[in-house]
BAFI-3210 file (N, C-alpha, C; in Angstrom, 3 decimals, decimal comma, padded with zeros to 6 digits):
// residues 92
n [1|2|3|4|5|6|7|8|9|10|11|12|13|14|15|16|17|18|19|20|21|22|23|24|25|26|27|28|29|30|31|32|33|34|35|36|37|38|39|40|41|42|43|44|45|46|47|48|49|50|51|52|53|54|55|56|57|58|59|60|61|62|63|64|65|66|67|68|69|70|71|72|73|74|75|76|77|78|79|80|81|82|83|84|85|86|87|88|89|90|91|92]
n.u [-090,676|-091,905|-092,449|-089,888|-088,553|-090,209|-089,756|-087,104|-086,327|-088,119|-086,814|-084,502|-085,586|-086,375|-084,114|-082,896|-084,354|-083,810|-081,181|-080,227|-077,595|-075,929|-076,178|-075,157|-074,670|-076,069|-079,414|-080,964|-083,848|-084,762|-085,404|-087,711|-085,938|-083,582|-083,351|-083,483|-081,268|-079,242|-079,514|-078,620|-076,016|-075,033|-075,503|-073,558|-071,024|-070,852|-070,160|-067,943|-065,466|-064,150|-060,844|-061,362|-063,812|-064,010|-062,122|-063,847|-064,376|-061,808|-059,539|-057,569|-056,801|-056,870|-058,807|-061,048|-064,534|-066,552|-069,079|-070,589|-069,239|-070,767|-073,024|-073,640|-072,086|-069,599|-070,177|-072,986|-073,863|-073,100|-074,923|-077,286|-076,947|-076,373|-079,007|-080,926|-083,372|-085,626|-087,572|-090,382|-091,435|-093,223|-094,520|-093,177]
n.v [019,294|018,281|020,995|022,399|020,222|020,636|023,383|023,298|021,609|023,375|025,744|024,876|024,139|026,835|028,399|026,484|027,078|029,700|029,600|027,331|026,141|027,198|025,036|022,563|020,424|017,033|016,958|015,704|015,343|016,650|014,696|013,955|012,308|012,931|015,845|015,868|014,402|016,202|018,513|017,364|016,640|019,177|020,172|018,246|019,128|021,409|020,628|019,147|020,936|021,665|022,571|023,085|022,559|020,464|018,678|017,287|015,082|013,940|011,315|011,107|010,042|011,476|013,618|012,456|011,755|009,416|009,018|011,190|011,063|008,518|009,296|011,574|012,350|014,587|016,126|015,833|017,212|019,947|020,409|020,232|022,413|024,449|024,949|024,745|025,782|028,068|029,459|030,438|030,054|030,956|033,157|035,454]
n.w [-081,136|-083,500|-084,825|-085,010|-086,787|-089,207|-089,845|-090,099|-092,223|-093,959|-093,908|-095,419|-098,042|-098,825|-099,150|-100,928|-103,044|-103,486|-104,411|-106,068|-107,031|-105,140|-102,894|-102,971|-101,715|-100,965|-099,701|-097,075|-095,943|-092,367|-089,541|-086,682|-085,072|-085,844|-085,370|-082,233|-081,770|-082,926|-081,414|-078,742|-079,613|-079,636|-077,233|-075,983|-077,399|-076,102|-073,527|-073,503|-075,032|-077,599|-079,633|-082,198|-084,713|-086,344|-084,768|-083,500|-085,213|-085,689|-085,975|-084,095|-081,127|-078,766|-079,056|-080,152|-080,278|-079,919|-079,243|-080,755|-083,693|-084,221|-084,494|-085,922|-089,123|-090,145|-092,155|-092,164|-089,874|-090,250|-091,896|-091,182|-088,854|-090,282|-091,504|-089,506|-087,264|-085,327|-085,679|-086,926|-089,927|-092,072|-090,636|-090,457]
ca.u [-089,684|-092,014|-092,119|-088,307|-088,245|-091,074|-089,069|-085,799|-086,673|-088,726|-085,850|-083,673|-086,168|-086,300|-082,856|-082,154|-084,743|-083,359|-079,921|-079,646|-075,982|-075,288|-076,309|-074,873|-074,447|-077,269|-080,161|-082,298|-084,994|-084,345|-086,463|-087,526|-084,289|-082,316|-083,363|-083,389|-079,957|-078,731|-079,561|-077,775|-074,777|-074,733|-074,979|-072,370|-070,092|-070,590|-069,507|-066,481|-065,049|-062,135|-060,213|-062,117|-065,478|-063,066|-061,770|-064,872|-064,666|-060,455|-059,032|-056,969|-057,392|-057,309|-059,730|-062,181|-065,393|-067,053|-070,378|-070,807|-069,037|-071,572|-074,428|-073,708|-070,883|-069,343|-070,860|-074,567|-074,446|-072,878|-075,665|-078,403|-076,330|-076,949|-080,752|-081,459|-084,111|-086,582|-088,498|-091,669|-091,151|-094,272|-095,357|-092,070]
ca.v [018,870|018,379|022,142|022,553|019,476|021,107|024,769|023,313|021,558|024,462|026,506|024,382|024,091|027,846|028,679|026,140|027,442|030,933|029,668|025,781|026,179|027,136|024,040|021,027|018,703|016,618|017,354|014,598|016,173|015,936|013,704|014,256|011,636|013,926|017,222|015,666|013,789|017,289|018,954|016,321|016,726|020,677|020,118|017,788|019,640|022,648|020,433|018,670|021,798|021,375|024,255|022,939|022,106|019,546|017,951|016,033|014,130|013,284|010,028|011,511|009,370|012,760|014,776|011,610|011,770|008,565|009,602|012,197|010,590|007,634|009,973|012,216|012,779|015,813|016,816|016,047|018,141|021,327|021,073|020,523|023,335|025,425|025,063|024,696|026,875|027,820|030,290|030,146|031,135|031,855|033,969|036,185]
ca.w [-081,900|-085,142|-085,437|-085,484|-088,123|-090,181|-090,062|-090,424|-093,615|-094,729|-094,411|-096,575|-099,128|-099,329|-099,555|-102,357|-104,411|-104,103|-105,167|-106,145|-107,243|-103,871|-101,998|-103,694|-101,326|-100,890|-098,666|-096,838|-095,078|-090,709|-088,935|-085,209|-084,488|-086,212|-084,611|-081,116|-081,587|-083,151|-079,929|-077,611|-079,701|-079,455|-075,729|-075,955|-077,946|-074,952|-072,533|-074,006|-075,808|-078,429|-080,157|-083,511|-084,844|-086,987|-083,908|-082,893|-085,889|-085,719|-085,451|-082,935|-079,999|-077,450|-079,534|-080,873|-079,604|-080,671|-079,223|-081,873|-084,631|-084,193|-084,460|-087,496|-090,263|-089,970|-093,180|-092,300|-088,724|-090,520|-092,986|-090,240|-088,291|-091,462|-091,495|-088,388|-087,176|-084,211|-086,087|-087,846|-091,189|-092,823|-089,862|-090,587]
c.u [-090,576|-092,044|-090,804|-088,122|-088,871|-089,979|-087,853|-085,760|-087,362|-087,662|-084,784|-084,381|-086,592|-085,279|-082,630|-082,947|-084,332|-081,765|-079,571|-077,956|-075,259|-075,188|-076,095|-075,003|-076,070|-078,045|-080,504|-083,127|-084,902|-085,635|-086,401|-086,250|-083,318|-082,184|-082,933|-081,765|-079,039|-078,605|-078,823|-076,491|-074,247|-074,194|-073,691|-070,948|-069,717|-070,004|-067,935|-066,086|-063,598|-062,002|-060,907|-062,958|-064,324|-062,143|-062,438|-064,756|-062,655|-060,289|-058,215|-057,141|-057,496|-058,278|-060,780|-063,247|-066,515|-068,365|-071,181|-070,272|-070,008|-072,467|-074,594|-072,181|-070,594|-070,000|-072,542|-074,613|-074,350|-074,101|-076,994|-078,101|-076,894|-078,283|-081,314|-082,145|-085,409|-087,646|-089,627|-091,357|-091,971|-095,245|-094,060|-091,741]
c.v [018,934|019,584|022,516|021,696|019,972|022,582|024,520|022,931|022,426|025,284|026,438|024,704|025,849|028,627|027,785|026,664|028,984|030,919|028,233|025,742|026,119|026,117|022,924|019,858|018,197|016,633|016,260|015,369|015,583|015,197|014,419|013,634|012,344|015,142|016,809|015,049|015,458|018,205|018,318|016,845|018,042|020,866|019,349|018,225|021,192|022,407|020,010|019,630|021,479|022,737|024,549|022,433|020,575|018,489|016,891|014,928|013,423|012,276|009,986|011,141|010,494|013,554|013,720|011,310|010,730|008,641|010,256|011,641|009,599|007,950|010,527|012,322|013,975|016,759|016,818|017,095|019,262|021,423|021,320|022,054|024,526|025,924|025,375|026,029|026,865|028,953|029,811|030,523|031,423|032,414|035,190|037,176]
c.w [-083,202|-085,627|-085,810|-086,978|-089,385|-090,740|-090,431|-091,899|-094,878|-095,075|-095,424|-097,897|-099,849|-099,426|-100,648|-103,272|-104,441|-104,839|-105,099|-106,272|-106,053|-102,848|-103,083|-103,331|-101,150|-099,787|-098,353|-095,542|-093,317|-090,693|-087,484|-084,455|-084,623|-085,121|-082,818|-080,845|-082,245|-081,824|-079,056|-077,651|-079,446|-077,984|-075,546|-076,117|-076,777|-074,196|-072,492|-075,018|-076,581|-079,203|-081,630|-083,542|-085,336|-086,083|-083,719|-083,824|-086,372|-085,344|-084,291|-081,846|-078,891|-077,772|-079,948|-080,113|-080,025|-080,614|-080,538|-083,270|-085,066|-084,550|-085,605|-088,112|-089,726|-090,994|-092,735|-090,811|-089,335|-091,690|-091,906|-089,433|-088,944|-091,652|-090,658|-087,840|-085,841|-084,803|-087,080|-088,883|-091,859|-091,810|-089,750|-091,705]
res [w|d|m|i|v|i|e|t|n|r|y|y|t|q|e|h|a|k|n|p|n|k|h|k|t|e|w|h|d|t|t|k|e|d|v|q|a|f|a|g|v|v|v|l|m|g|i|a|r|l|p|s|f|e|q|y|w|s|s|n|v|y|t|h|i|g|g|i|t|s|i|f|s|s|k|r|i|l|q|i|w|r|y|f|t|l|q|i|m|n|l|c]
***
C-alpha cells in the first residue's frame, strides 16, 4: 500500500508541474487509508453497478449507496482515480 501511496502522489506532482492550470482542484496527498478505501470502493462499484458514475452520489433512494458517499466525495474519488497508479514512476 505504501508504494501505491507514494507513486500516486508522485504522479499528481509530475502532472501538476507539467500543467498547473489544468489541475485546479486542491489536491491533498493520498494516505494509505485513502488508497485502501479507494480499492474497496472500486470493488463495491463493480459489484453494485449503476448506469453512471454520478448515480453513486445521487440523493435518489434507489441508487444512493451510503457506504460510498460516506467514504469519499465524488470530487475526491475522481481525483484519486485520475492519479492512481501501480507503476513505479522513476523506473519508467
